C-alpha positions as CSV (number, residue, x, y, z in Angstrom):
1,M,3.8,194.0,43.7
2,S,0.2,194.8,44.5
3,L,-1.7,192.2,46.5
4,K,-5.3,191.7,47.3
5,V,-5.4,191.6,51.2
6,A,-8.4,190.6,53.2
7,I,-8.5,191.3,57.0
8,Q,-10.5,189.3,59.3
9,M,-10.8,191.4,62.5
10,D,-13.1,192.7,65.2
11,P,-15.2,195.8,64.4
12,I,-12.9,198.5,63.0
13,D,-14.9,201.5,64.2
14,G,-13.9,201.2,67.9
15,I,-10.2,200.6,67.6
16,D,-7.5,202.9,69.0
17,I,-5.5,203.9,65.9
18,N,-2.5,204.9,67.9
19,A,-2.2,201.4,69.5
20,D,-4.0,198.9,67.3
21,T,-1.6,196.5,65.5
22,T,-4.1,195.5,62.9
23,F,-4.7,199.1,61.9
24,R,-0.9,199.6,61.6
25,L,-0.7,196.5,59.3
26,A,-3.5,197.8,57.2
27,E,-1.9,201.2,57.0
28,E,1.4,199.8,55.8
29,A,-0.3,197.5,53.3
30,Q,-2.1,200.4,51.8
31,A,1.1,202.5,51.6
32,R,2.7,199.6,49.7
33,G,-0.1,199.7,47.1
34,H,-2.1,196.7,48.3
35,T,-5.9,196.4,48.0
36,L,-7.8,196.0,51.3
37,F,-11.0,194.1,52.1
38,Y,-12.4,194.0,55.6
39,Y,-14.8,191.7,57.3
40,T,-15.7,190.5,60.8
41,P,-15.4,186.8,61.8
42,D,-19.2,186.3,61.9
43,R,-19.3,187.2,58.2
44,L,-17.0,184.4,57.1
45,F,-18.8,181.4,55.5
46,W,-18.3,178.2,53.6
47,D,-20.5,177.8,50.5
48,N,-20.4,174.7,48.2
49,G,-16.7,174.2,48.5
50,R,-15.8,177.9,48.5
51,V,-14.7,180.0,51.5
52,K,-16.3,183.5,51.3
53,A,-16.8,186.6,53.3
54,R,-19.4,189.4,53.3
55,G,-17.6,192.6,53.9
56,W,-16.3,195.9,52.5
57,P,-13.4,197.4,50.5
58,L,-11.4,199.4,53.1
59,T,-9.4,202.5,53.1
60,V,-7.6,203.6,56.3
61,R,-6.1,206.9,57.4
62,R,-4.4,208.1,60.6
63,E,-7.2,210.6,61.7
64,I,-8.8,210.0,65.0
65,G,-12.5,209.7,64.6
66,N,-12.2,209.4,60.9
67,H,-9.8,206.5,60.5
68,F,-11.5,204.4,57.8
69,T,-13.8,204.4,54.8
70,L,-15.8,201.5,53.6
71,G,-16.9,200.8,50.1
72,D,-20.2,199.1,49.1
73,E,-20.8,195.8,50.9
74,T,-19.8,192.8,48.7
75,V,-19.3,189.1,49.0
76,E,-15.8,187.9,48.1
77,D,-14.5,184.5,47.4
78,L,-11.4,184.5,49.6
79,G,-9.8,181.8,47.4
80,D,-9.3,184.6,44.8
81,W,-7.4,186.8,47.2
82,D,-3.6,186.8,47.8
83,V,-3.5,187.2,51.6
84,V,-6.0,186.8,54.4
85,W,-5.0,188.2,57.9
86,L,-6.4,186.3,60.8
87,R,-6.5,189.2,63.3
88,Q,-9.6,188.9,65.5
89,D,-8.9,189.0,69.2
90,P,-9.4,185.9,71.4
91,P,-11.1,184.3,73.4
92,F,-9.9,181.2,71.7
93,D,-13.3,179.5,71.7
94,M,-15.1,177.3,69.3
95,G,-16.1,180.3,67.2
96,Y,-12.4,181.2,66.8
97,I,-11.4,177.6,66.1
98,T,-14.1,177.2,63.4
99,T,-12.7,180.2,61.5
100,T,-9.3,178.5,61.4
101,H,-10.9,175.3,60.0
102,M,-12.6,177.3,57.2
103,L,-9.5,179.2,56.4
104,D,-7.6,175.9,56.2
105,F,-9.5,175.3,52.9
106,I,-7.8,178.2,51.1
107,H,-4.3,178.2,52.7
108,P,-1.6,178.2,51.4
109,E,-2.9,179.1,47.8
110,T,-4.2,182.1,49.6
111,L,-1.6,183.0,52.2
112,V,-3.3,183.1,55.7
113,V,-1.3,184.9,58.3
114,N,-0.7,183.3,60.7
115,D,-1.1,179.8,59.3
116,P,-4.6,178.8,60.7
117,F,-3.7,175.1,61.2
118,W,-0.9,176.0,63.6
119,V,-2.8,178.9,65.2
120,R,-5.4,176.3,66.1
121,N,-2.7,173.9,67.4
122,F,-0.4,176.5,69.0
123,P,-2.7,178.1,71.7
124,E,-0.7,180.8,73.5
125,K,-0.4,179.1,76.9
126,L,0.1,175.6,75.5
127,L,2.9,176.1,72.8
128,V,5.2,177.3,75.6
129,L,5.1,173.8,77.1
130,Q,7.3,172.6,74.2
131,F,10.0,174.8,75.6
132,S,10.1,173.7,79.3
133,D,13.7,174.9,79.8
134,F,12.5,178.5,79.3
135,I,9.2,178.6,81.3
136,P,8.6,178.9,85.0
137,P,7.2,176.0,87.0
138,T,3.8,175.4,85.2
139,M,0.8,173.1,85.6
140,I,-2.2,172.6,83.3
141,A,-5.0,171.0,85.5
142,R,-8.6,171.1,86.4
143,D,-8.7,168.9,89.5
144,L,-8.6,171.0,92.7
145,E,-6.4,168.6,94.7
146,T,-3.8,168.6,91.9
147,I,-3.7,172.4,91.8
148,K,-3.5,172.5,95.6
149,S,-0.5,170.3,95.5
150,F,1.2,172.7,93.0
151,K,0.4,175.6,95.4
152,A,1.7,173.7,98.4
153,E,5.0,173.2,96.5
154,H,5.5,176.7,95.1
155,G,3.5,178.9,97.6
156,D,3.0,182.0,95.5
157,I,1.2,181.2,92.3
158,I,-0.7,182.7,89.3
159,L,-4.0,181.1,88.3
160,K,-5.6,181.9,85.0
161,P,-8.0,180.6,82.3
162,L,-6.2,178.4,79.8
163,Y,-7.7,180.2,76.8
164,G,-8.2,183.7,78.3
165,N,-6.6,186.9,77.0
166,G,-5.9,190.5,77.8
167,G,-5.2,189.7,81.5
168,A,-8.9,188.8,82.1
169,G,-9.4,186.3,84.9
170,V,-5.7,186.3,86.1
171,F,-5.3,185.9,89.9
172,R,-2.3,185.9,92.1
173,L,-2.6,183.6,95.1
174,D,0.2,184.2,97.6
175,H,1.2,182.1,100.6
176,S,-1.5,183.4,102.8
177,D,-4.4,183.4,100.3
178,R,-7.4,181.3,101.1
179,N,-9.4,181.8,97.8
180,L,-8.1,178.9,95.7
181,A,-11.2,176.6,96.3
182,S,-13.6,179.5,95.5
183,L,-11.8,180.5,92.4
184,H,-11.7,176.9,91.3
185,E,-15.4,176.6,91.8
186,L,-15.9,179.9,89.8
187,F,-13.8,178.7,86.9
188,T,-15.2,175.2,86.7
189,G,-18.7,176.5,86.9
190,M,-18.1,178.7,83.9
191,S,-16.1,176.3,81.7
192,R,-15.2,172.7,81.2
193,E,-11.6,173.7,80.3
194,P,-8.6,173.1,82.6
195,M,-6.7,176.1,84.1
196,I,-3.1,177.1,83.9
197,V,-1.1,177.5,87.1
198,Q,2.4,179.1,87.2
199,K,4.8,180.0,90.0
200,F,4.6,183.7,90.6
201,L,7.6,185.6,89.3
202,P,8.4,188.6,91.5
203,A,10.3,190.1,88.5
204,V,6.9,191.1,87.1
205,S,7.1,194.2,89.2
206,A,9.8,195.5,86.9
207,G,7.7,194.6,83.8
208,D,6.4,191.9,81.6
209,K,8.3,192.1,78.3
210,R,6.6,191.7,74.9
211,V,9.1,190.5,72.4
212,I,8.0,190.6,68.8
213,L,9.3,188.1,66.3
214,V,8.9,188.3,62.5
215,N,9.3,185.0,60.7
216,G,11.0,183.6,63.7
217,E,13.5,186.4,64.2
218,P,13.3,188.9,67.1
219,V,12.9,192.5,65.9
220,G,12.6,194.2,69.3
221,A,10.6,194.4,72.6
222,I,8.6,196.7,74.8
223,N,8.3,196.4,78.6
224,R,4.8,196.5,80.1
225,V,4.9,197.7,83.7
226,P,1.9,196.9,85.9
227,A,-0.1,199.8,87.4
228,E,0.3,200.5,91.1
229,G,-1.3,197.7,93.1
230,E,-1.8,195.5,90.1
231,T,-0.2,192.1,89.3
232,R,-1.2,192.1,85.6
233,S,0.9,194.1,83.2
234,N,-1.4,193.9,80.1
235,M,-2.0,197.3,78.6
236,H,-5.8,196.5,78.5
237,V,-5.8,196.8,82.3
238,G,-3.5,199.8,82.7
239,G,0.0,198.4,82.1
240,R,2.4,201.1,81.0
241,P,4.6,200.5,77.9
242,E,8.3,201.4,78.2
243,K,11.3,201.2,75.9
244,V,13.5,198.2,76.6
245,A,16.4,196.3,75.0
246,L,16.6,192.6,74.2
247,T,18.8,190.7,76.7
248,E,21.0,187.7,76.0
249,R,18.3,185.5,77.6
250,D,15.6,187.0,75.4
251,L,17.8,186.1,72.3
252,E,18.4,182.6,73.7
253,I,14.6,182.1,74.0
254,C,14.0,183.4,70.5
255,A,16.7,181.2,69.0
256,A,15.0,178.2,70.6
257,I,11.5,178.9,69.4
258,G,12.2,180.7,66.2
259,P,12.6,177.6,63.9
260,T,9.3,176.1,65.2
261,L,7.5,179.4,64.4
262,R,9.1,179.8,61.0
263,E,8.5,176.2,59.9
264,N,4.9,176.4,60.9
265,G,3.9,179.7,59.2
266,Q,3.8,181.9,62.2
267,I,5.0,185.1,60.6
268,F,4.0,187.6,63.3
269,V,4.3,186.5,66.9
270,G,4.6,188.1,70.3
271,I,6.1,186.3,73.3
272,D,5.8,187.4,76.9
273,V,8.9,187.3,79.1
274,I,9.1,188.0,82.8
275,G,12.7,188.1,84.1
276,D,14.4,185.0,82.6
277,Y,11.2,183.1,81.8
278,M,8.8,183.0,78.9
279,T,5.2,182.7,79.9
280,E,3.2,182.8,76.6
281,I,3.7,182.6,72.9
282,N,1.0,184.7,71.3
283,V,0.1,183.6,67.7
284,T,-3.6,184.5,67.5
285,S,-3.6,188.3,67.4
286,P,-0.3,189.7,68.8
287,T,-0.1,193.3,69.8
288,G,2.6,195.8,70.7
289,M,3.7,196.8,67.2
290,Q,3.0,200.5,67.3
291,E,4.6,200.9,70.7
292,L,7.7,199.2,69.5
293,E,7.9,201.3,66.4
294,R,7.6,204.5,68.4
295,F,10.3,203.4,70.9
296,D,12.8,202.0,68.4
297,G,12.1,204.1,65.4
298,T,11.8,201.0,63.2
299,N,9.1,200.1,60.7
300,V,8.1,196.6,62.0
301,A,5.0,196.6,59.8
302,A,7.2,196.9,56.7
303,Q,9.3,193.9,57.9
304,V,6.2,191.8,58.2
305,W,4.9,192.8,54.8
306,Q,8.3,192.1,53.2
307,V,8.1,188.5,54.5
308,I,4.6,188.2,53.1
309,E,5.5,189.7,49.7
310,D,8.5,187.4,49.4
311,K,6.1,184.4,50.0
312,R,3.8,185.6,47.2
């Protein structure tokens, strides 16, 4: 089966081909005989009832500094394509949300991965709220006094933007910290959105586990260990990936969330687990595929494409 595959992603020239998940998905698609078309989110547009994108035919190769070739620029009607990958990184802002609205017009006749309606309605830090038995004590709030009451109850907390990503803007406020009011002032001065507050989990010192699910089923995990003196374990900010096995608790969490992901078209998902608790369900642009493939020796990209091909 040869599919026409369009990839909506951030600029391809600056990616790390040994870590970037979108590159790995494109590489596997090409190996399976699929045709690739690449465009950036700002080149997506709606024109008289048709969803189109201005972009380029794409060929990828695993050569550092020479990892892609583009054909001549063209405008493609995405309704004529088999698959569109929604793979640009957050922030999950109105620009991001608008692309999901436009892609709604072509899905599911064109299979958009992940389903854009549910990407829009399943923000990473909000979907977890449906599974309260598996998350640490959590609050979504904007009011300072309300957040202070949470801190008074739990003492050591994590404060972060509700729609942030990559570890940006994540702060730990321990029992003796006096910066909550200042950080609240900073956040509310920059955005009208609420914040997410969670009880700090000391187990993060041993790592923040990224579990990857394909069509609602866990296929493996990597452990991301924070750098010395750092609370955040994101690889964007120096976290170190390590090989790790799935625990019984991980499998219990996946069994609980898997049906919801599968039923709502979330084919490729990464969840974050610290100790016994899930902290996020990442559906927008999950990462960690290449690290998992290297540690476990499995072709996760092939598993993802098999699910997509079966749906086509």
